[in-house]
mmJSON file of the N, C-alpha and C atoms, coordinates in Angstrom:
{"data_MODEL":{"atom_site":{
"group_PDB":["ATOM","ATOM","ATOM","ATOM","ATOM","ATOM","ATOM","ATOM","ATOM","ATOM","ATOM","ATOM","ATOM","ATOM","ATOM","ATOM","ATOM","ATOM","ATOM","ATOM","ATOM","ATOM","ATOM","ATOM","ATOM","ATOM","ATOM","ATOM","ATOM","ATOM","ATOM","ATOM","ATOM","ATOM","ATOM","ATOM","ATOM","ATOM","ATOM","ATOM","ATOM","ATOM","ATOM","ATOM","ATOM","ATOM","ATOM","ATOM","ATOM","ATOM","ATOM","ATOM","ATOM","ATOM","ATOM","ATOM","ATOM","ATOM","ATOM","ATOM","ATOM","ATOM","ATOM","ATOM","ATOM","ATOM","ATOM","ATOM","ATOM","ATOM","ATOM","ATOM","ATOM","ATOM","ATOM","ATOM","ATOM","ATOM","ATOM","ATOM","ATOM","ATOM","ATOM","ATOM","ATOM","ATOM","ATOM","ATOM","ATOM","ATOM","ATOM","ATOM","ATOM","ATOM","ATOM","ATOM","ATOM","ATOM","ATOM","ATOM","ATOM","ATOM","ATOM","ATOM","ATOM","ATOM","ATOM","ATOM","ATOM","ATOM","ATOM","ATOM","ATOM","ATOM","ATOM","ATOM","ATOM","ATOM","ATOM","ATOM","ATOM","ATOM","ATOM","ATOM","ATOM","ATOM","ATOM","ATOM","ATOM","ATOM","ATOM","ATOM","ATOM","ATOM","ATOM","ATOM","ATOM","ATOM","ATOM","ATOM","ATOM","ATOM","ATOM","ATOM","ATOM","ATOM","ATOM","ATOM","ATOM","ATOM","ATOM","ATOM","ATOM","ATOM","ATOM","ATOM","ATOM","ATOM","ATOM","ATOM","ATOM","ATOM","ATOM","ATOM","ATOM","ATOM","ATOM","ATOM","ATOM","ATOM","ATOM","ATOM","ATOM","ATOM","ATOM","ATOM","ATOM","ATOM","ATOM","ATOM","ATOM","ATOM","ATOM","ATOM","ATOM","ATOM","ATOM","ATOM","ATOM","ATOM","ATOM","ATOM","ATOM","ATOM","ATOM","ATOM","ATOM","ATOM","ATOM","ATOM","ATOM","ATOM","ATOM","ATOM","ATOM","ATOM","ATOM","ATOM","ATOM","ATOM","ATOM","ATOM","ATOM","ATOM","ATOM","ATOM","ATOM","ATOM","ATOM","ATOM","ATOM","ATOM","ATOM","ATOM","ATOM","ATOM","ATOM","ATOM","ATOM","ATOM","ATOM"],
"id":[1,2,3,4,5,6,7,8,9,10,11,12,13,14,15,16,17,18,19,20,21,22,23,24,25,26,27,28,29,30,31,32,33,34,35,36,37,38,39,40,41,42,43,44,45,46,47,48,49,50,51,52,53,54,55,56,57,58,59,60,61,62,63,64,65,66,67,68,69,70,71,72,73,74,75,76,77,78,79,80,81,82,83,84,85,86,87,88,89,90,91,92,93,94,95,96,97,98,99,100,101,102,103,104,105,106,107,108,109,110,111,112,113,114,115,116,117,118,119,120,121,122,123,124,125,126,127,128,129,130,131,132,133,134,135,136,137,138,139,140,141,142,143,144,145,146,147,148,149,150,151,152,153,154,155,156,157,158,159,160,161,162,163,164,165,166,167,168,169,170,171,172,173,174,175,176,177,178,179,180,181,182,183,184,185,186,187,188,189,190,191,192,193,194,195,196,197,198,199,200,201,202,203,204,205,206,207,208,209,210,211,212,213,214,215,216,217,218,219,220,221,222,223,224,225,226,227,228,229,230,231],
"type_symbol":["N","C","C","N","C","C","N","C","C","N","C","C","N","C","C","N","C","C","N","C","C","N","C","C","N","C","C","N","C","C","N","C","C","N","C","C","N","C","C","N","C","C","N","C","C","N","C","C","N","C","C","N","C","C","N","C","C","N","C","C","N","C","C","N","C","C","N","C","C","N","C","C","N","C","C","N","C","C","N","C","C","N","C","C","N","C","C","N","C","C","N","C","C","N","C","C","N","C","C","N","C","C","N","C","C","N","C","C","N","C","C","N","C","C","N","C","C","N","C","C","N","C","C","N","C","C","N","C","C","N","C","C","N","C","C","N","C","C","N","C","C","N","C","C","N","C","C","N","C","C","N","C","C","N","C","C","N","C","C","N","C","C","N","C","C","N","C","C","N","C","C","N","C","C","N","C","C","N","C","C","N","C","C","N","C","C","N","C","C","N","C","C","N","C","C","N","C","C","N","C","C","N","C","C","N","C","C","N","C","C","N","C","C","N","C","C","N","C","C","N","C","C","N","C","C","N","C","C","N","C","C"],
"label_atom_id":["N","CA","C","N","CA","C","N","CA","C","N","CA","C","N","CA","C","N","CA","C","N","CA","C","N","CA","C","N","CA","C","N","CA","C","N","CA","C","N","CA","C","N","CA","C","N","CA","C","N","CA","C","N","CA","C","N","CA","C","N","CA","C","N","CA","C","N","CA","C","N","CA","C","N","CA","C","N","CA","C","N","CA","C","N","CA","C","N","CA","C","N","CA","C","N","CA","C","N","CA","C","N","CA","C","N","CA","C","N","CA","C","N","CA","C","N","CA","C","N","CA","C","N","CA","C","N","CA","C","N","CA","C","N","CA","C","N","CA","C","N","CA","C","N","CA","C","N","CA","C","N","CA","C","N","CA","C","N","CA","C","N","CA","C","N","CA","C","N","CA","C","N","CA","C","N","CA","C","N","CA","C","N","CA","C","N","CA","C","N","CA","C","N","CA","C","N","CA","C","N","CA","C","N","CA","C","N","CA","C","N","CA","C","N","CA","C","N","CA","C","N","CA","C","N","CA","C","N","CA","C","N","CA","C","N","CA","C","N","CA","C","N","CA","C","N","CA","C","N","CA","C","N","CA","C","N","CA","C","N","CA","C","N","CA","C","N","CA","C"],
"label_alt_id":[null,null,null,null,null,null,null,null,null,null,null,null,null,null,null,null,null,null,null,null,null,null,null,null,null,null,null,null,null,null,null,null,null,null,null,null,null,null,null,null,null,null,null,null,null,null,null,null,null,null,null,null,null,null,null,null,null,null,null,null,null,null,null,null,null,null,null,null,null,null,null,null,null,null,null,null,null,null,null,null,null,null,null,null,null,null,null,null,null,null,null,null,null,null,null,null,null,null,null,null,null,null,null,null,null,null,null,null,null,null,null,null,null,null,null,null,null,null,null,null,null,null,null,null,null,null,null,null,null,null,null,null,null,null,null,null,null,null,null,null,null,null,null,null,null,null,null,null,null,null,null,null,null,null,null,null,null,null,null,null,null,null,null,null,null,null,null,null,null,null,null,null,null,null,null,null,null,null,null,null,null,null,null,null,null,null,null,null,null,null,null,null,null,null,null,null,null,null,null,null,null,null,null,null,null,null,null,null,null,null,null,null,null,null,null,null,null,null,null,null,null,null,null,null,null,null,null,null,null,null,null],
"label_comp_id":["MET","MET","MET","ASN","ASN","ASN","ASN","ASN","ASN","LEU","LEU","LEU","THR","THR","THR","HIS","HIS","HIS","GLY","GLY","GLY","ASP","ASP","ASP","LEU","LEU","LEU","VAL","VAL","VAL","GLY","GLY","GLY","ALA","ALA","ALA","LEU","LEU","LEU","SER","SER","SER","SER","SER","SER","ASN","ASN","ASN","ALA","ALA","ALA","MET","MET","MET","ALA","ALA","ALA","VAL","VAL","VAL","VAL","VAL","VAL","LEU","LEU","LEU","LEU","LEU","LEU","ALA","ALA","ALA","VAL","VAL","VAL","MET","MET","MET","SER","SER","SER","PHE","PHE","PHE","VAL","VAL","VAL","GLY","GLY","GLY","THR","THR","THR","VAL","VAL","VAL","TRP","TRP","TRP","PHE","PHE","PHE","TYR","TYR","TYR","ARG","ARG","ARG","ARG","ARG","ARG","TRP","TRP","TRP","ARG","ARG","ARG","GLY","GLY","GLY","GLN","GLN","GLN","PRO","PRO","PRO","ALA","ALA","ALA","PRO","PRO","PRO","LEU","LEU","LEU","LEU","LEU","LEU","PRO","PRO","PRO","ALA","ALA","ALA","ARG","ARG","ARG","SER","SER","SER","PRO","PRO","PRO","LEU","LEU","LEU","LEU","LEU","LEU","TRP","TRP","TRP","GLY","GLY","GLY","LEU","LEU","LEU","VAL","VAL","VAL","ILE","ILE","ILE","ALA","ALA","ALA","PHE","PHE","PHE","VAL","VAL","VAL","VAL","VAL","VAL","PHE","PHE","PHE","GLY","GLY","GLY","MET","MET","MET","LEU","LEU","LEU","ARG","ARG","ARG","TRP","TRP","TRP","THR","THR","THR","PRO","PRO","PRO","TRP","TRP","TRP","GLY","GLY","GLY","ALA","ALA","ALA","TRP","TRP","TRP","LEU","LEU","LEU","ARG","ARG","ARG","PRO","PRO","PRO"],
"label_asym_id":["A","A","A","A","A","A","A","A","A","A","A","A","A","A","A","A","A","A","A","A","A","A","A","A","A","A","A","A","A","A","A","A","A","A","A","A","A","A","A","A","A","A","A","A","A","A","A","A","A","A","A","A","A","A","A","A","A","A","A","A","A","A","A","A","A","A","A","A","A","A","A","A","A","A","A","A","A","A","A","A","A","A","A","A","A","A","A","A","A","A","A","A","A","A","A","A","A","A","A","A","A","A","A","A","A","A","A","A","A","A","A","A","A","A","A","A","A","A","A","A","A","A","A","A","A","A","A","A","A","A","A","A","A","A","A","A","A","A","A","A","A","A","A","A","A","A","A","A","A","A","A","A","A","A","A","A","A","A","A","A","A","A","A","A","A","A","A","A","A","A","A","A","A","A","A","A","A","A","A","A","A","A","A","A","A","A","A","A","A","A","A","A","A","A","A","A","A","A","A","A","A","A","A","A","A","A","A","A","A","A","A","A","A","A","A","A","A","A","A","A","A","A","A","A","A","A","A","A","A","A","A"],
"label_entity_id":["1","1","1","1","1","1","1","1","1","1","1","1","1","1","1","1","1","1","1","1","1","1","1","1","1","1","1","1","1","1","1","1","1","1","1","1","1","1","1","1","1","1","1","1","1","1","1","1","1","1","1","1","1","1","1","1","1","1","1","1","1","1","1","1","1","1","1","1","1","1","1","1","1","1","1","1","1","1","1","1","1","1","1","1","1","1","1","1","1","1","1","1","1","1","1","1","1","1","1","1","1","1","1","1","1","1","1","1","1","1","1","1","1","1","1","1","1","1","1","1","1","1","1","1","1","1","1","1","1","1","1","1","1","1","1","1","1","1","1","1","1","1","1","1","1","1","1","1","1","1","1","1","1","1","1","1","1","1","1","1","1","1","1","1","1","1","1","1","1","1","1","1","1","1","1","1","1","1","1","1","1","1","1","1","1","1","1","1","1","1","1","1","1","1","1","1","1","1","1","1","1","1","1","1","1","1","1","1","1","1","1","1","1","1","1","1","1","1","1","1","1","1","1","1","1","1","1","1","1","1","1"],
"label_seq_id":[1,1,1,2,2,2,3,3,3,4,4,4,5,5,5,6,6,6,7,7,7,8,8,8,9,9,9,10,10,10,11,11,11,12,12,12,13,13,13,14,14,14,15,15,15,16,16,16,17,17,17,18,18,18,19,19,19,20,20,20,21,21,21,22,22,22,23,23,23,24,24,24,25,25,25,26,26,26,27,27,27,28,28,28,29,29,29,30,30,30,31,31,31,32,32,32,33,33,33,34,34,34,35,35,35,36,36,36,37,37,37,38,38,38,39,39,39,40,40,40,41,41,41,42,42,42,43,43,43,44,44,44,45,45,45,46,46,46,47,47,47,48,48,48,49,49,49,50,50,50,51,51,51,52,52,52,53,53,53,54,54,54,55,55,55,56,56,56,57,57,57,58,58,58,59,59,59,60,60,60,61,61,61,62,62,62,63,63,63,64,64,64,65,65,65,66,66,66,67,67,67,68,68,68,69,69,69,70,70,70,71,71,71,72,72,72,73,73,73,74,74,74,75,75,75,76,76,76,77,77,77],
"pdbx_PDB_ins_code":[null,null,null,null,null,null,null,null,null,null,null,null,null,null,null,null,null,null,null,null,null,null,null,null,null,null,null,null,null,null,null,null,null,null,null,null,null,null,null,null,null,null,null,null,null,null,null,null,null,null,null,null,null,null,null,null,null,null,null,null,null,null,null,null,null,null,null,null,null,null,null,null,null,null,null,null,null,null,null,null,null,null,null,null,null,null,null,null,null,null,null,null,null,null,null,null,null,null,null,null,null,null,null,null,null,null,null,null,null,null,null,null,null,null,null,null,null,null,null,null,null,null,null,null,null,null,null,null,null,null,null,null,null,null,null,null,null,null,null,null,null,null,null,null,null,null,null,null,null,null,null,null,null,null,null,null,null,null,null,null,null,null,null,null,null,null,null,null,null,null,null,null,null,null,null,null,null,null,null,null,null,null,null,null,null,null,null,null,null,null,null,null,null,null,null,null,null,null,null,null,null,null,null,null,null,null,null,null,null,null,null,null,null,null,null,null,null,null,null,null,null,null,null,null,null,null,null,null,null,null,null],
"Cartn_x":[94.41,93.142,92.034,92.321,91.321,90.919,91.895,91.583,90.726,91.026,90.243,88.812,88.618,87.262,86.433,87.084,86.373,86.322,86.794,86.704,87.779,88.83,89.908,91.043,90.894,91.888,93.226,93.194,94.435,95.192,94.481,95.121,95.711,94.986,95.496,96.741,96.731,97.908,99.1,98.851,99.973,100.506,99.661,100.118,100.942,100.429,101.159,100.617,101.256,100.795,100.843,101.849,101.979,100.837,100.408,99.306,98.015,97.777,96.566,96.605,97.731,97.869,97.75,98.397,98.341,96.915,96.188,94.803,93.941,94.152,93.383,93.7,94.97,95.365,94.854,94.999,94.549,93.022,92.321,90.864,90.471,91.178,90.917,91.22,92.355,92.745,91.744,91.329,90.349,89.003,88.592,87.33,87.399,88.503,88.675,88.702,89.403,89.449,88.054,87.308,85.962,85.058,85.135,84.307,84.635,85.91,86.308,85.874,86.028,85.609,84.09,83.379,81.928,81.455,82.193,81.861,82.398,83.128,83.639,84.951,85.625,86.91,88.037,89.142,90.29,90.86,91.196,91.67,92.668,93.956,94.938,94.923,95.088,94.983,96.016,97.26,98.331,99.447,99.555,100.623,101.994,102.956,104.301,104.964,104.588,105.197,104.375,103.435,102.57,103.355,103.26,103.926,103.374,102.105,101.515,102.169,102.373,103.001,104.426,105.198,106.576,106.646,105.711,105.656,105.378,104.477,104.184,105.386,106.07,107.249,108.327,108.593,109.611,109.197,107.925,107.438,107.526,107.206,107.264,108.691,109.636,111.045,111.564,111.276,111.735,111.098,109.804,109.127,109.748,109.991,110.585,111.97,112.777,114.133,114.095,113.245,113.175,112.605,111.68,111.021,111.987,113.05,113.973,115.259,115.278,116.421,116.049,117.027,116.712,115.889,116.05,115.32,113.848,113.503,112.107,111.439,111.934,111.367,109.887,109.463,108.066,107.134,107.706,106.904,106.656,107.361,107.194,105.904,105.335,104.097,104.357],
"Cartn_y":[-135.265,-135.398,-135.53,-136.222,-136.381,-135.02,-134.157,-132.826,-132.035,-132.142,-131.421,-131.93,-133.229,-133.768,-133.411,-133.08,-132.64,-131.119,-130.417,-128.956,-128.24,-128.927,-128.332,-127.907,-126.737,-126.253,-125.957,-125.384,-125.064,-126.344,-127.356,-128.638,-129.285,-129.187,-129.751,-129.007,-127.689,-126.906,-127.215,-127.454,-127.768,-129.174,-130.077,-131.437,-131.475,-130.854,-130.826,-129.697,-128.559,-127.363,-127.553,-128.238,-128.411,-129.248,-130.255,-131.092,-130.289,-129.405,-128.582,-127.609,-126.967,-126.026,-126.767,-127.9,-128.688,-129.161,-129.559,-129.977,-128.814,-127.627,-126.457,-126.078,-126.065,-125.685,-126.71,-127.986,-129.005,-129.026,-128.694,-128.576,-127.432,-126.308,-125.166,-125.511,-126.122,-126.49,-127.495,-128.454,-129.429,-128.797,-127.828,-127.128,-126.311,-125.6,-124.821,-125.747,-126.864,-127.823,-128.354,-128.742,-129.275,-128.222,-126.992,-125.92,-125.676,-125.637,-125.424,-126.584,-127.793,-128.957,-128.976,-128.576,-128.535,-127.537,-126.441,-125.422,-125.767,-126.872,-127.314,-126.67,-126.038,-125.393,-126.39,-126.242,-127.1,-126.726,-127.718,-127.441,-128.495,-128.262,-129.181,-129.029,-130.112,-130.062,-129.113,-129.378,-128.461,-128.6,-127.652,-127.745,-127.736,-128.387,-128.492,-127.129,-126.152,-124.818,-123.863,-124.394,-123.573,-122.995,-121.683,-121.096,-121.661,-122.02,-122.605,-123.94,-124.763,-126.062,-125.899,-125.035,-124.826,-124.175,-123.291,-122.699,-123.745,-124.675,-125.756,-126.677,-126.99,-127.861,-127.195,-125.927,-125.201,-125.08,-124.738,-124.613,-125.951,-127.04,-128.357,-128.726,-128.457,-128.772,-127.91,-126.614,-125.716,-126.109,-126.392,-126.816,-128.091,-129.064,-130.319,-130.14,-129.302,-129.066,-128.273,-127.258,-126.4,-127.158,-128.063,-128.788,-129.631,-130.103,-130.98,-130.288,-128.968,-128.221,-127.59,-127.179,-126.537,-125.251,-124.536,-123.288,-123.516,-124.687,-124.983,-125.914,-125.955,-126.866,-126.577,-125.367,-125.006,-125.599,-126.114,-126.739,-128.225,-128.798,-130.221,-130.463,-131.653,-131.964,-132.159],
"Cartn_z":[15.638,14.982,16.018,17.096,18.149,18.719,18.929,19.445,18.462,17.183,16.176,16.118,16.176,16.1,17.328,18.41,19.609,19.728,18.7,18.689,19.48,19.867,20.652,19.716,19.108,18.154,18.832,20.02,20.73,21.081,21.523,21.83,20.597,19.475,18.219,17.764,17.88,17.5,18.396,19.674,20.566,20.311,19.825,19.522,18.241,17.191,15.922,15.058,15.153,14.44,12.93,12.43,10.984,10.426,11.14,10.668,10.583,11.537,11.526,10.353,10.137,9.023,7.696,7.58,6.349,6.057,7.072,6.897,6.406,6.96,6.538,5.092,4.73,3.374,2.364,2.659,1.725,1.606,2.666,2.581,1.659,1.768,0.901,-0.561,-0.808,-2.171,-2.758,-1.972,-2.444,-2.758,-1.953,-2.198,-3.482,-3.686,-4.913,-6.123,-6.018,-7.123,-7.452,-6.418,-6.635,-7.283,-6.817,-7.373,-8.845,-9.186,-10.584,-11.473,-10.997,-11.791,-11.962,-10.947,-11.006,-12.054,-12.223,-13.215,-14.597,-14.723,-16.009,-16.406,-15.484,-15.758,-15.522,-16.257,-15.968,-14.599,-13.833,-12.48,-12.032,-12.284,-11.702,-10.184,-9.474,-8.017,-7.417,-7.625,-7.223,-8.241,-9.163,-10.158,-9.485,-10.107,-9.529,-9.371,-10.169,-10.076,-9.218,-8.475,-7.636,-6.452,-6.233,-5.065,-3.758,-3.739,-2.536,-2.212,-3.221,-3.006,-2.488,-3.124,-2.686,-1.313,-1.026,0.313,1.375,1.073,2.019,2.22,1.143,1.258,2.11,1.854,2.626,4.086,4.331,5.708,6.437,5.747,6.365,6.751,5.876,6.161,7.313,7.281,8.352,9.678,9.659,10.887,11.442,10.579,11.021,11.603,10.972,11.482,12.785,12.827,14.013,15.209,14.956,16.038,16.858,16.228,16.939,17.377,17.352,17.86,19.198,19.977,21.258,21.095,19.967,19.764,19.485,18.995,18.667,19.65,20.885,21.885,22.125,21.928,22.157,21.085,19.982,18.929,19.189,20.141,20.442,21.208,21.025,21.781,23.248],
"occupancy":[1.0,1.0,1.0,1.0,1.0,1.0,1.0,1.0,1.0,1.0,1.0,1.0,1.0,1.0,1.0,1.0,1.0,1.0,1.0,1.0,1.0,1.0,1.0,1.0,1.0,1.0,1.0,1.0,1.0,1.0,1.0,1.0,1.0,1.0,1.0,1.0,1.0,1.0,1.0,1.0,1.0,1.0,1.0,1.0,1.0,1.0,1.0,1.0,1.0,1.0,1.0,1.0,1.0,1.0,1.0,1.0,1.0,1.0,1.0,1.0,1.0,1.0,1.0,1.0,1.0,1.0,1.0,1.0,1.0,1.0,1.0,1.0,1.0,1.0,1.0,1.0,1.0,1.0,1.0,1.0,1.0,1.0,1.0,1.0,1.0,1.0,1.0,1.0,1.0,1.0,1.0,1.0,1.0,1.0,1.0,1.0,1.0,1.0,1.0,1.0,1.0,1.0,1.0,1.0,1.0,1.0,1.0,1.0,1.0,1.0,1.0,1.0,1.0,1.0,1.0,1.0,1.0,1.0,1.0,1.0,1.0,1.0,1.0,1.0,1.0,1.0,1.0,1.0,1.0,1.0,1.0,1.0,1.0,1.0,1.0,1.0,1.0,1.0,1.0,1.0,1.0,1.0,1.0,1.0,1.0,1.0,1.0,1.0,1.0,1.0,1.0,1.0,1.0,1.0,1.0,1.0,1.0,1.0,1.0,1.0,1.0,1.0,1.0,1.0,1.0,1.0,1.0,1.0,1.0,1.0,1.0,1.0,1.0,1.0,1.0,1.0,1.0,1.0,1.0,1.0,1.0,1.0,1.0,1.0,1.0,1.0,1.0,1.0,1.0,1.0,1.0,1.0,1.0,1.0,1.0,1.0,1.0,1.0,1.0,1.0,1.0,1.0,1.0,1.0,1.0,1.0,1.0,1.0,1.0,1.0,1.0,1.0,1.0,1.0,1.0,1.0,1.0,1.0,1.0,1.0,1.0,1.0,1.0,1.0,1.0,1.0,1.0,1.0,1.0,1.0,1.0],
"B_iso_or_equiv":[0.0,0.0,0.0,0.0,0.0,0.0,0.0,0.0,0.0,0.0,0.0,0.0,0.0,0.0,0.0,0.0,0.0,0.0,0.0,0.0,0.0,0.0,0.0,0.0,0.0,0.0,0.0,0.0,0.0,0.0,0.0,0.0,0.0,0.0,0.0,0.0,0.0,0.0,0.0,0.0,0.0,0.0,0.0,0.0,0.0,0.0,0.0,0.0,0.0,0.0,0.0,0.0,0.0,0.0,0.0,0.0,0.0,0.0,0.0,0.0,0.0,0.0,0.0,0.0,0.0,0.0,0.0,0.0,0.0,0.0,0.0,0.0,0.0,0.0,0.0,0.0,0.0,0.0,0.0,0.0,0.0,0.0,0.0,0.0,0.0,0.0,0.0,0.0,0.0,0.0,0.0,0.0,0.0,0.0,0.0,0.0,0.0,0.0,0.0,0.0,0.0,0.0,0.0,0.0,0.0,0.0,0.0,0.0,0.0,0.0,0.0,0.0,0.0,0.0,0.0,0.0,0.0,0.0,0.0,0.0,0.0,0.0,0.0,0.0,0.0,0.0,0.0,0.0,0.0,0.0,0.0,0.0,0.0,0.0,0.0,0.0,0.0,0.0,0.0,0.0,0.0,0.0,0.0,0.0,0.0,0.0,0.0,0.0,0.0,0.0,0.0,0.0,0.0,0.0,0.0,0.0,0.0,0.0,0.0,0.0,0.0,0.0,0.0,0.0,0.0,0.0,0.0,0.0,0.0,0.0,0.0,0.0,0.0,0.0,0.0,0.0,0.0,0.0,0.0,0.0,0.0,0.0,0.0,0.0,0.0,0.0,0.0,0.0,0.0,0.0,0.0,0.0,0.0,0.0,0.0,0.0,0.0,0.0,0.0,0.0,0.0,0.0,0.0,0.0,0.0,0.0,0.0,0.0,0.0,0.0,0.0,0.0,0.0,0.0,0.0,0.0,0.0,0.0,0.0,0.0,0.0,0.0,0.0,0.0,0.0,0.0,0.0,0.0,0.0,0.0,0.0],
"pdbx_formal_charge":[null,null,null,null,null,null,null,null,null,null,null,null,null,null,null,null,null,null,null,null,null,null,null,null,null,null,null,null,null,null,null,null,null,null,null,null,null,null,null,null,null,null,null,null,null,null,null,null,null,null,null,null,null,null,null,null,null,null,null,null,null,null,null,null,null,null,null,null,null,null,null,null,null,null,null,null,null,null,null,null,null,null,null,null,null,null,null,null,null,null,null,null,null,null,null,null,null,null,null,null,null,null,null,null,null,null,null,null,null,null,null,null,null,null,null,null,null,null,null,null,null,null,null,null,null,null,null,null,null,null,null,null,null,null,null,null,null,null,null,null,null,null,null,null,null,null,null,null,null,null,null,null,null,null,null,null,null,null,null,null,null,null,null,null,null,null,null,null,null,null,null,null,null,null,null,null,null,null,null,null,null,null,null,null,null,null,null,null,null,null,null,null,null,null,null,null,null,null,null,null,null,null,null,null,null,null,null,null,null,null,null,null,null,null,null,null,null,null,null,null,null,null,null,null,null,null,null,null,null,null,null],
"auth_seq_id":[1,1,1,2,2,2,3,3,3,4,4,4,5,5,5,6,6,6,7,7,7,8,8,8,9,9,9,10,10,10,11,11,11,12,12,12,13,13,13,14,14,14,15,15,15,16,16,16,17,17,17,18,18,18,19,19,19,20,20,20,21,21,21,22,22,22,23,23,23,24,24,24,25,25,25,26,26,26,27,27,27,28,28,28,29,29,29,30,30,30,31,31,31,32,32,32,33,33,33,34,34,34,35,35,35,36,36,36,37,37,37,38,38,38,39,39,39,40,40,40,41,41,41,42,42,42,43,43,43,44,44,44,45,45,45,46,46,46,47,47,47,48,48,48,49,49,49,50,50,50,51,51,51,52,52,52,53,53,53,54,54,54,55,55,55,56,56,56,57,57,57,58,58,58,59,59,59,60,60,60,61,61,61,62,62,62,63,63,63,64,64,64,65,65,65,66,66,66,67,67,67,68,68,68,69,69,69,70,70,70,71,71,71,72,72,72,73,73,73,74,74,74,75,75,75,76,76,76,77,77,77],
"auth_comp_id":["MET","MET","MET","ASN","ASN","ASN","ASN","ASN","ASN","LEU","LEU","LEU","THR","THR","THR","HIS","HIS","HIS","GLY","GLY","GLY","ASP","ASP","ASP","LEU","LEU","LEU","VAL","VAL","VAL","GLY","GLY","GLY","ALA","ALA","ALA","LEU","LEU","LEU","SER","SER","SER","SER","SER","SER","ASN","ASN","ASN","ALA","ALA","ALA","MET","MET","MET","ALA","ALA","ALA","VAL","VAL","VAL","VAL","VAL","VAL","LEU","LEU","LEU","LEU","LEU","LEU","ALA","ALA","ALA","VAL","VAL","VAL","MET","MET","MET","SER","SER","SER","PHE","PHE","PHE","VAL","VAL","VAL","GLY","GLY","GLY","THR","THR","THR","VAL","VAL","VAL","TRP","TRP","TRP","PHE","PHE","PHE","TYR","TYR","TYR","ARG","ARG","ARG","ARG","ARG","ARG","TRP","TRP","TRP","ARG","ARG","ARG","GLY","GLY","GLY","GLN","GLN","GLN","PRO","PRO","PRO","ALA","ALA","ALA","PRO","PRO","PRO","LEU","LEU","LEU","LEU","LEU","LEU","PRO","PRO","PRO","ALA","ALA","ALA","ARG","ARG","ARG","SER","SER","SER","PRO","PRO","PRO","LEU","LEU","LEU","LEU","LEU","LEU","TRP","TRP","TRP","GLY","GLY","GLY","LEU","LEU","LEU","VAL","VAL","VAL","ILE","ILE","ILE","ALA","ALA","ALA","PHE","PHE","PHE","VAL","VAL","VAL","VAL","VAL","VAL","PHE","PHE","PHE","GLY","GLY","GLY","MET","MET","MET","LEU","LEU","LEU","ARG","ARG","ARG","TRP","TRP","TRP","THR","THR","THR","PRO","PRO","PRO","TRP","TRP","TRP","GLY","GLY","GLY","ALA","ALA","ALA","TRP","TRP","TRP","LEU","LEU","LEU","ARG","ARG","ARG","PRO","PRO","PRO"],
"auth_asym_id":["A","A","A","A","A","A","A","A","A","A","A","A","A","A","A","A","A","A","A","A","A","A","A","A","A","A","A","A","A","A","A","A","A","A","A","A","A","A","A","A","A","A","A","A","A","A","A","A","A","A","A","A","A","A","A","A","A","A","A","A","A","A","A","A","A","A","A","A","A","A","A","A","A","A","A","A","A","A","A","A","A","A","A","A","A","A","A","A","A","A","A","A","A","A","A","A","A","A","A","A","A","A","A","A","A","A","A","A","A","A","A","A","A","A","A","A","A","A","A","A","A","A","A","A","A","A","A","A","A","A","A","A","A","A","A","A","A","A","A","A","A","A","A","A","A","A","A","A","A","A","A","A","A","A","A","A","A","A","A","A","A","A","A","A","A","A","A","A","A","A","A","A","A","A","A","A","A","A","A","A","A","A","A","A","A","A","A","A","A","A","A","A","A","A","A","A","A","A","A","A","A","A","A","A","A","A","A","A","A","A","A","A","A","A","A","A","A","A","A","A","A","A","A","A","A","A","A","A","A","A","A"],
"auth_atom_id":["N","CA","C","N","CA","C","N","CA","C","N","CA","C","N","CA","C","N","CA","C","N","CA","C","N","CA","C","N","CA","C","N","CA","C","N","CA","C","N","CA","C","N","CA","C","N","CA","C","N","CA","C","N","CA","C","N","CA","C","N","CA","C","N","CA","C","N","CA","C","N","CA","C","N","CA","C","N","CA","C","N","CA","C","N","CA","C","N","CA","C","N","CA","C","N","CA","C","N","CA","C","N","CA","C","N","CA","C","N","CA","C","N","CA","C","N","CA","C","N","CA","C","N","CA","C","N","CA","C","N","CA","C","N","CA","C","N","CA","C","N","CA","C","N","CA","C","N","CA","C","N","CA","C","N","CA","C","N","CA","C","N","CA","C","N","CA","C","N","CA","C","N","CA","C","N","CA","C","N","CA","C","N","CA","C","N","CA","C","N","CA","C","N","CA","C","N","CA","C","N","CA","C","N","CA","C","N","CA","C","N","CA","C","N","CA","C","N","CA","C","N","CA","C","N","CA","C","N","CA","C","N","CA","C","N","CA","C","N","CA","C","N","CA","C","N","CA","C","N","CA","C","N","CA","C","N","CA","C","N","CA","C","N","CA","C","N","CA","C"],
"pdbx_PDB_model_num":[1,1,1,1,1,1,1,1,1,1,1,1,1,1,1,1,1,1,1,1,1,1,1,1,1,1,1,1,1,1,1,1,1,1,1,1,1,1,1,1,1,1,1,1,1,1,1,1,1,1,1,1,1,1,1,1,1,1,1,1,1,1,1,1,1,1,1,1,1,1,1,1,1,1,1,1,1,1,1,1,1,1,1,1,1,1,1,1,1,1,1,1,1,1,1,1,1,1,1,1,1,1,1,1,1,1,1,1,1,1,1,1,1,1,1,1,1,1,1,1,1,1,1,1,1,1,1,1,1,1,1,1,1,1,1,1,1,1,1,1,1,1,1,1,1,1,1,1,1,1,1,1,1,1,1,1,1,1,1,1,1,1,1,1,1,1,1,1,1,1,1,1,1,1,1,1,1,1,1,1,1,1,1,1,1,1,1,1,1,1,1,1,1,1,1,1,1,1,1,1,1,1,1,1,1,1,1,1,1,1,1,1,1,1,1,1,1,1,1,1,1,1,1,1,1,1,1,1,1,1,1]
}}}
């Protein structure tokens, strides 16, 4: 987070790529939710059957498993 607040995207990605991606996706989802609510449309934040939600869960699990194996050493901080 410190790297992001100082504008160092590469440093933030090297520290924890999943956190940077998750922050970007959740910012986008929150913006879409706010816009829909502002217009008076129904807007669930992230429905349980959302492909985006399941994609994030799968990516998070794969990233976590890969990060601690010898093949994913480049993902470690």
